[in-house]
C-alpha positions as CSV (number, residue, x, y, z in Angstrom):
1,M,0.4,2.0,17.3
2,L,-0.4,4.1,14.2
3,N,3.0,5.8,14.4
4,R,4.4,2.3,13.5
5,V,1.7,1.0,11.3
6,W,1.2,4.1,9.0
7,P,4.8,4.4,7.7
8,A,5.0,0.7,7.4
9,L,2.2,0.8,4.8
10,F,4.2,3.2,2.6
11,L,7.4,1.1,3.0
12,L,5.5,-2.0,1.9
13,A,4.2,-0.2,-1.1
14,F,7.6,1.1,-2.0
15,F,9.4,-2.2,-1.8
16,S,6.7,-3.9,-3.8
17,C,7.0,-1.3,-6.6
18,I,10.8,-1.7,-6.7
19,Y,10.5,-5.5,-6.8
20,Q,8.0,-5.3,-9.7
21,A,10.0,-2.6,-11.6
22,I,13.1,-4.9,-11.4
23,N,11.0,-7.7,-12.8
24,G,9.8,-5.8,-15.8
25,H,6.7,-3.9,-14.6
26,P,7.9,-0.3,-14.1
27,E,4.4,1.0,-14.8
28,V,3.4,0.0,-11.2
29,L,5.5,2.8,-9.8
30,A,3.8,5.5,-11.9
31,A,0.3,4.0,-11.0
32,T,1.2,4.0,-7.3
33,V,2.3,7.7,-7.3
34,E,-0.8,8.6,-9.3
35,A,-3.0,6.8,-6.7
36,C,-1.4,9.0,-4.0
37,F,-2.4,12.3,-5.6
38,K,-5.8,11.1,-6.8
39,T,-6.8,9.6,-3.4
40,A,-5.6,12.7,-1.5
41,K,-8.1,14.8,-3.6
42,S,-10.8,12.1,-3.1
43,A,-10.3,12.1,0.7
44,V,-11.0,15.9,0.9
45,E,-14.1,15.5,-1.3
46,I,-15.4,12.8,0.9
47,S,-14.9,14.9,4.1
48,L,-16.5,18.0,2.7
49,G,-19.4,15.9,1.4
50,L,-20.2,14.9,4.9
51,V,-20.7,18.4,6.2
52,G,-24.5,18.6,5.6
53,V,-25.4,15.2,7.1
54,L,-23.1,15.7,10.1
55,C,-24.5,19.2,10.7
56,F,-28.0,17.8,10.7
57,W,-27.4,14.9,13.1
58,L,-25.2,16.7,15.5
59,G,-27.8,19.5,15.6
60,L,-30.4,16.9,16.6
61,F,-28.1,15.3,19.1
62,Q,-27.7,18.7,20.8
63,I,-31.5,18.8,21.2
64,A,-31.4,15.3,22.6
65,E,-28.8,16.2,25.2
66,K,-30.6,19.4,26.2
67,S,-33.9,17.6,26.6
68,G,-32.5,15.1,29.1
69,L,-33.1,12.0,26.9
70,T,-29.6,10.7,27.9
71,D,-30.4,11.2,31.6
72,R,-33.7,9.3,31.1
73,L,-32.1,6.3,29.5
74,A,-29.4,6.3,32.1
75,W,-32.1,6.1,34.8
76,V,-33.5,3.0,33.1
77,L,-30.0,1.3,33.0
78,T,-28.9,2.1,36.5
79,P,-30.4,-1.0,38.3
80,L,-28.6,-3.3,35.8
81,F,-25.2,-1.7,36.4
82,Q,-25.7,-1.8,40.2
83,R,-25.8,-5.7,39.8
84,L,-23.0,-5.9,37.3
85,M,-20.6,-3.9,39.4
86,P,-21.3,-5.2,42.9
87,E,-18.1,-3.7,44.4
88,V,-19.4,-0.2,43.6
89,P,-21.4,1.1,46.6
90,K,-25.0,1.9,46.0
91,G,-25.5,5.6,45.3
92,H,-21.8,6.1,44.3
93,P,-21.4,8.7,41.5
94,A,-19.7,6.0,39.3
95,I,-23.0,4.2,38.7
96,G,-24.5,7.4,37.3
97,S,-21.6,8.3,35.1
98,V,-21.3,4.7,33.8
99,T,-25.0,4.6,32.8
100,L,-24.8,8.1,31.3
101,N,-22.0,6.9,29.1
102,M,-23.8,3.8,28.0
103,A,-26.9,5.8,27.3
104,A,-25.0,8.3,25.1
105,N,-23.3,5.4,23.3
106,M,-26.7,3.7,22.6
107,L,-28.1,7.0,21.2
108,G,-25.0,7.6,19.1
109,L,-24.0,10.7,21.0
110,D,-20.3,10.3,20.5
111,N,-19.6,13.9,21.5
112,A,-21.1,13.2,24.9
113,A,-20.1,9.6,25.3
114,T,-16.3,10.0,25.4
115,P,-16.2,12.8,28.1
116,M,-18.8,10.9,30.2
117,G,-16.8,7.7,29.7
118,L,-13.6,9.4,31.0
119,K,-15.6,10.8,34.0
120,A,-16.9,7.3,34.7
121,M,-13.4,5.8,34.6
122,R,-12.2,8.5,37.0
123,D,-15.2,7.9,39.4
124,L,-14.4,4.1,39.3
125,Q,-10.8,4.9,40.0
126,T,-11.7,6.6,43.3
127,L,-12.7,3.1,44.5
128,N,-9.5,1.4,43.3
129,P,-7.2,0.2,46.1
130,N,-4.3,-0.2,43.7
131,P,-4.4,2.8,41.3
132,E,-2.1,1.1,38.7
133,V,-4.2,-2.1,38.3
134,A,-7.6,-2.2,36.7
135,T,-10.5,-3.2,39.0
136,N,-13.3,-5.6,38.0
137,A,-15.7,-2.7,37.5
138,Q,-13.3,-0.8,35.3
139,I,-12.7,-3.9,33.1
140,L,-16.4,-4.6,32.7
141,F,-17.0,-0.9,31.8
142,L,-14.2,-0.9,29.2
143,V,-15.2,-4.2,27.5
144,I,-18.8,-3.0,27.2
145,N,-17.4,0.2,25.6
146,T,-15.3,-1.6,23.1
147,S,-18.2,-3.7,22.0
148,S,-20.1,-0.4,21.6
149,I,-23.8,-1.4,21.4
150,T,-25.4,1.4,19.3
151,L,-29.1,1.6,18.5
152,I,-28.7,4.1,15.6
153,P,-25.3,3.8,13.9
154,V,-25.5,7.2,12.3
155,S,-21.9,7.4,11.2
156,V,-22.1,4.3,9.0
157,F,-25.3,5.6,7.4
158,V,-23.6,8.9,6.7
159,Y,-20.6,7.4,4.9
160,R,-22.8,5.0,2.9
161,A,-25.0,8.0,1.9
162,Q,-22.0,10.0,0.9
163,M,-20.6,7.1,-1.2
164,G,-24.0,6.9,-3.1
165,A,-25.6,3.8,-1.5
166,A,-29.1,3.1,-2.8
167,E,-30.4,2.5,0.7
168,P,-27.9,3.9,3.3
169,A,-30.0,2.4,6.2
170,S,-30.2,-1.1,4.8
171,V,-27.4,-2.2,7.2
172,F,-29.4,-1.2,10.2
173,L,-30.6,-4.6,11.3
174,P,-27.3,-6.4,10.5
175,I,-25.4,-3.9,12.6
176,L,-27.8,-4.1,15.5
177,L,-27.7,-7.9,15.5
178,T,-23.9,-7.9,15.3
179,T,-23.2,-5.3,17.9
180,A,-25.7,-7.1,20.3
181,A,-23.8,-10.4,19.7
182,S,-20.4,-8.8,20.4
183,T,-21.6,-7.0,23.5
184,L,-23.1,-10.3,24.8
185,V,-19.9,-12.2,24.2
186,G,-17.8,-9.5,26.0
187,L,-20.3,-9.3,28.9
188,L,-20.5,-13.0,29.4
189,T,-16.7,-13.5,29.2
190,V,-16.1,-10.8,31.9
191,A,-19.0,-12.2,34.0
192,W,-17.6,-15.7,33.8
193,I,-14.1,-14.5,34.9
194,Q,-15.5,-12.2,37.6
195,K,-18.1,-14.8,38.7
196,L,-20.9,-12.3,38.5
197,K,-24.4,-13.4,39.6
198,L,-26.2,-13.2,36.3
199,F,-29.2,-15.2,37.6
200,D,-30.2,-12.2,39.7
201,R,-33.9,-11.3,39.1
202,V,-33.1,-7.8,37.9
203,V,-30.4,-9.0,35.5
204,L,-32.7,-11.7,34.2
205,A,-35.5,-9.1,33.7
206,Y,-33.2,-6.9,31.6
207,A,-31.9,-10.0,29.7
208,A,-35.5,-11.1,29.0
209,A,-36.5,-7.6,27.8
210,F,-33.5,-7.5,25.5
211,A,-34.2,-11.0,24.2
212,L,-37.8,-10.0,23.5
213,F,-36.6,-7.0,21.6
214,M,-34.2,-9.0,19.4
215,A,-36.8,-11.7,18.9
216,V,-39.3,-9.2,17.5
217,L,-36.6,-7.8,15.2
218,I,-35.6,-11.2,14.0
219,S,-39.3,-12.3,13.5
220,L,-39.7,-9.4,11.0
221,V,-37.0,-10.8,8.7
222,V,-36.9,-14.6,9.3
223,G,-37.8,-16.6,6.3
224,L,-37.3,-13.8,3.8
225,P,-35.1,-14.2,0.7
226,P,-31.9,-12.0,0.6
227,T,-33.5,-9.2,-1.6
228,A,-36.5,-8.9,0.7
229,L,-34.2,-9.1,3.8
230,S,-32.3,-6.0,2.5
231,E,-35.5,-4.2,1.7
232,R,-37.0,-5.0,5.1
233,S,-33.8,-3.9,6.9
234,A,-33.9,-0.6,5.0
235,L,-37.5,-0.1,5.8
236,I,-37.0,-0.7,9.5
237,G,-33.8,1.4,9.5
238,N,-35.5,4.4,7.8
239,L,-38.5,4.1,10.1
240,A,-36.2,4.1,13.1
241,I,-34.2,7.1,11.9
242,F,-37.4,9.1,11.2
243,A,-38.8,8.0,14.6
244,V,-35.6,9.1,16.4
245,I,-35.8,12.6,14.7
246,V,-39.4,13.0,15.8
247,L,-38.6,11.7,19.3
248,F,-35.7,14.2,19.7
249,L,-37.8,17.1,18.6
250,L,-40.8,16.1,20.8
251,A,-38.5,15.6,23.8
252,G,-37.0,19.0,23.3
253,W,-40.4,20.7,22.8
254,R,-41.7,19.0,25.9
255,K,-38.7,20.3,28.0
256,Q,-39.1,23.8,26.3
257,V,-35.7,23.6,24.8
258,P,-35.1,26.4,22.2
259,L,-35.1,23.8,19.4
260,Y,-33.8,26.0,16.5
261,D,-31.0,27.6,18.7
262,A,-30.0,24.2,20.1
263,F,-29.9,22.7,16.6
264,I,-27.7,25.5,15.2
265,T,-25.3,25.0,18.2
266,G,-24.9,21.3,17.4
267,A,-24.8,21.8,13.7
268,K,-21.7,24.1,14.0
269,Q,-20.0,21.1,15.6
270,G,-20.8,19.0,12.5
271,F,-19.0,21.5,10.3
272,E,-15.9,21.4,12.5
273,L,-16.0,17.6,12.7
274,A,-16.2,17.2,8.9
275,V,-13.2,19.6,8.4
276,N,-11.2,18.0,11.1
277,L,-11.6,14.6,9.4
278,I,-9.7,15.7,6.4
279,P,-6.1,15.1,7.7
280,F,-7.1,11.6,9.1
281,L,-8.8,10.5,5.9
282,V,-5.9,11.9,3.7
283,A,-3.3,10.1,5.8
284,M,-5.0,6.7,5.8
285,L,-6.7,6.6,2.4
286,V,-3.5,7.6,0.6
287,A,-1.5,4.9,2.4
288,I,-4.2,2.3,1.6
289,A,-4.5,3.4,-2.1
290,M,-0.8,3.1,-2.6
291,L,-0.9,-0.4,-1.0
292,R,-3.5,-1.4,-3.5
293,A,-1.9,0.2,-6.5
294,S,1.4,-1.4,-5.6
295,G,-0.2,-4.8,-5.5
296,V,0.5,-5.5,-1.8
297,L,-3.1,-5.3,-0.6
298,D,-4.4,-7.6,-3.4
299,A,-1.6,-10.1,-2.7
300,F,-2.5,-10.1,1.0
301,L,-6.2,-10.7,0.2
302,S,-5.3,-13.4,-2.3
303,V,-3.4,-15.3,0.4
304,L,-6.3,-15.0,2.8
305,A,-8.7,-16.1,0.0
306,M,-6.5,-19.2,-0.7
307,G,-6.5,-20.1,2.9
308,F,-10.3,-19.9,3.3
309,S,-10.8,-21.6,0.0
310,W,-8.6,-24.5,1.2
311,L,-10.9,-24.8,4.2
312,G,-13.8,-25.1,1.7
313,L,-15.4,-21.7,2.6
314,N,-16.9,-19.1,0.3
315,T,-14.4,-16.3,-0.1
316,D,-16.6,-13.4,-1.1
317,F,-16.2,-11.8,2.3
318,V,-12.3,-11.7,2.2
319,P,-12.0,-8.1,0.9
320,A,-13.8,-6.8,4.0
321,L,-11.2,-8.4,6.3
322,T,-9.0,-5.3,5.9
323,T,-11.5,-3.3,7.9
324,A,-11.9,-6.1,10.4
325,I,-8.1,-6.4,11.0
326,M,-7.7,-2.6,11.4
327,K,-10.7,-2.1,13.6
328,S,-9.1,-3.2,16.8
329,F,-6.1,-0.9,16.3
330,S,-7.4,2.3,14.8
331,G,-10.9,3.8,14.2
332,S,-9.7,6.2,11.5
333,G,-7.7,3.4,9.9
334,A,-10.8,1.1,9.9
335,R,-12.9,3.9,8.5
336,A,-10.4,4.4,5.7
337,M,-10.4,0.7,5.0
338,M,-14.2,0.7,4.8
339,L,-14.2,3.7,2.4
340,E,-11.5,2.1,0.3
341,T,-13.5,-1.1,0.0
342,M,-16.6,0.9,-1.0
343,Q,-14.6,2.8,-3.7
344,T,-13.0,-0.4,-5.0
345,Y,-15.9,-2.8,-5.1
346,G,-18.9,-0.5,-4.9
347,V,-20.8,0.9,-1.9
348,D,-23.6,-1.8,-2.2
349,S,-21.2,-4.7,-3.0
350,F,-21.1,-7.6,-0.7
351,P,-17.6,-6.8,0.7
352,A,-18.6,-3.2,1.3
353,L,-21.7,-4.2,3.2
354,I,-19.7,-6.5,5.5
355,A,-17.1,-3.7,6.1
356,A,-20.0,-1.3,7.0
357,I,-21.4,-3.8,9.4
358,I,-18.0,-4.4,11.1
359,Q,-17.4,-0.7,11.3
360,G,-20.7,0.0,13.0
361,S,-20.7,-3.0,15.4
362,S,-17.6,-2.5,17.6
363,E,-15.2,0.1,18.9
364,T,-11.4,0.5,18.6
365,T,-10.2,-1.7,21.5
366,F,-6.6,-0.6,21.7
367,Y,-7.6,3.1,21.5
368,V,-10.4,2.8,24.1
369,L,-8.0,0.9,26.4
370,A,-5.2,3.5,26.0
371,V,-7.5,6.5,26.4
372,Y,-9.7,5.3,29.3
373,F,-7.0,3.5,31.3
374,G,-4.3,6.1,30.5
375,A,-6.6,8.9,31.7
376,V,-6.5,7.5,35.2
377,G,-2.9,6.1,35.2
378,I,-3.7,2.4,35.0
379,R,-0.7,0.4,33.8
380,Y,-1.9,-3.2,34.2
381,E,-5.2,-4.0,32.4
382,R,-5.3,-7.6,33.5
383,Y,-7.7,-9.5,31.2
384,A,-9.4,-6.4,29.8
385,L,-7.6,-6.5,26.4
386,A,-8.2,-10.2,25.9
387,C,-11.9,-9.8,26.6
388,G,-12.1,-6.8,24.3
389,L,-10.4,-8.6,21.5
390,L,-12.7,-11.6,21.9
391,A,-15.7,-9.3,21.6
392,D,-14.1,-7.8,18.4
393,F,-13.6,-11.3,17.0
394,A,-17.2,-12.2,17.7
395,S,-18.4,-9.1,15.9
396,V,-16.4,-10.0,12.8
397,V,-17.6,-13.6,12.7
398,V,-21.2,-12.6,13.3
399,A,-21.0,-9.7,10.8
400,I,-19.9,-12.2,8.1
401,L,-22.6,-14.7,8.9
402,I,-25.4,-12.1,9.1
403,A,-24.2,-10.6,5.8
404,Y,-24.5,-14.0,4.1
405,W,-28.0,-14.3,5.6
406,F,-29.1,-10.8,4.5
407,Y,-27.3,-10.2,1.2
408,H,-25.9,-13.4,-0.3
């Protein structure tokens, strides 16, 4: 997909510059070329600025993995997935790998989540009577992955901190509420199609526990004005981050994990990750900067704004839609759109806050589908893509509504 989208961005910028030069505005061409070089330098600076925070968190995540926290959370989730995947025999390895993947995703352990997700898909494939067609269990697993419920969205906090946000964790509650809504939409859609028995006592117990958790969070912010909402979200987010740090360390200490050595091992991965991000950020940020300098991006947003204005809606959220549109197609592209929005409007601006919520509340549907199904040779995804995109749409709508509640 990106092999088509990425060069198209440059072509759009080029033709826009030629059109404007012919119509008496040749300065646009110089501004667009300047944006290319300036943004390439900025992309490298952003990537290198992430080294410290990524080293710290990946070091902590290494301790969490060694201490068995992921295994413990998987044990808690196993009874639920036994009901949601009735065609998977009790005790089959697929249930264990699925729950491990979910646990790693919830804890933000991306380096562990993807390999475990691929293993889970392979385990589910062993039960597939038609290897080229996705089974019900594989579709459910993929849709839950694309909705990507994450308790601690560390990556978004990291980028907000790097861009100079006053309170990087202020988007904690909005992201949690949004990702919960998108996961719920995806799960209910698949359950309706597959006719799953959601009124099972075990499923209802998990649903009640989750509803109670969300009700407690909402009760902490309901009735507060926008300024106080943002402050309360930042307080809860910072408290949650500090609690997670202490939890990881205590879990490692209890299991007699060599904490310092484990941390250093994980931190080395953080340095490698930050450096490896440079080509991706350069590629996408330069393309987007040239689109904006050439006037294409602003024209596109103006058309969207006119459409929403005609419907009688407030249009302050429109600049964040570039992240929303790109999110389903490319994770690196959406990340670049989010960073570009932060640079253009300010990291704590309303559009940048919405972009951060969208970025942290869902996964890249087309990428997840291609990687997970492609790894086991599935060619016919049935309704998996439609359900995944519906969950993505829900996350965008809810992100916008919650942002107006918290920040507007």
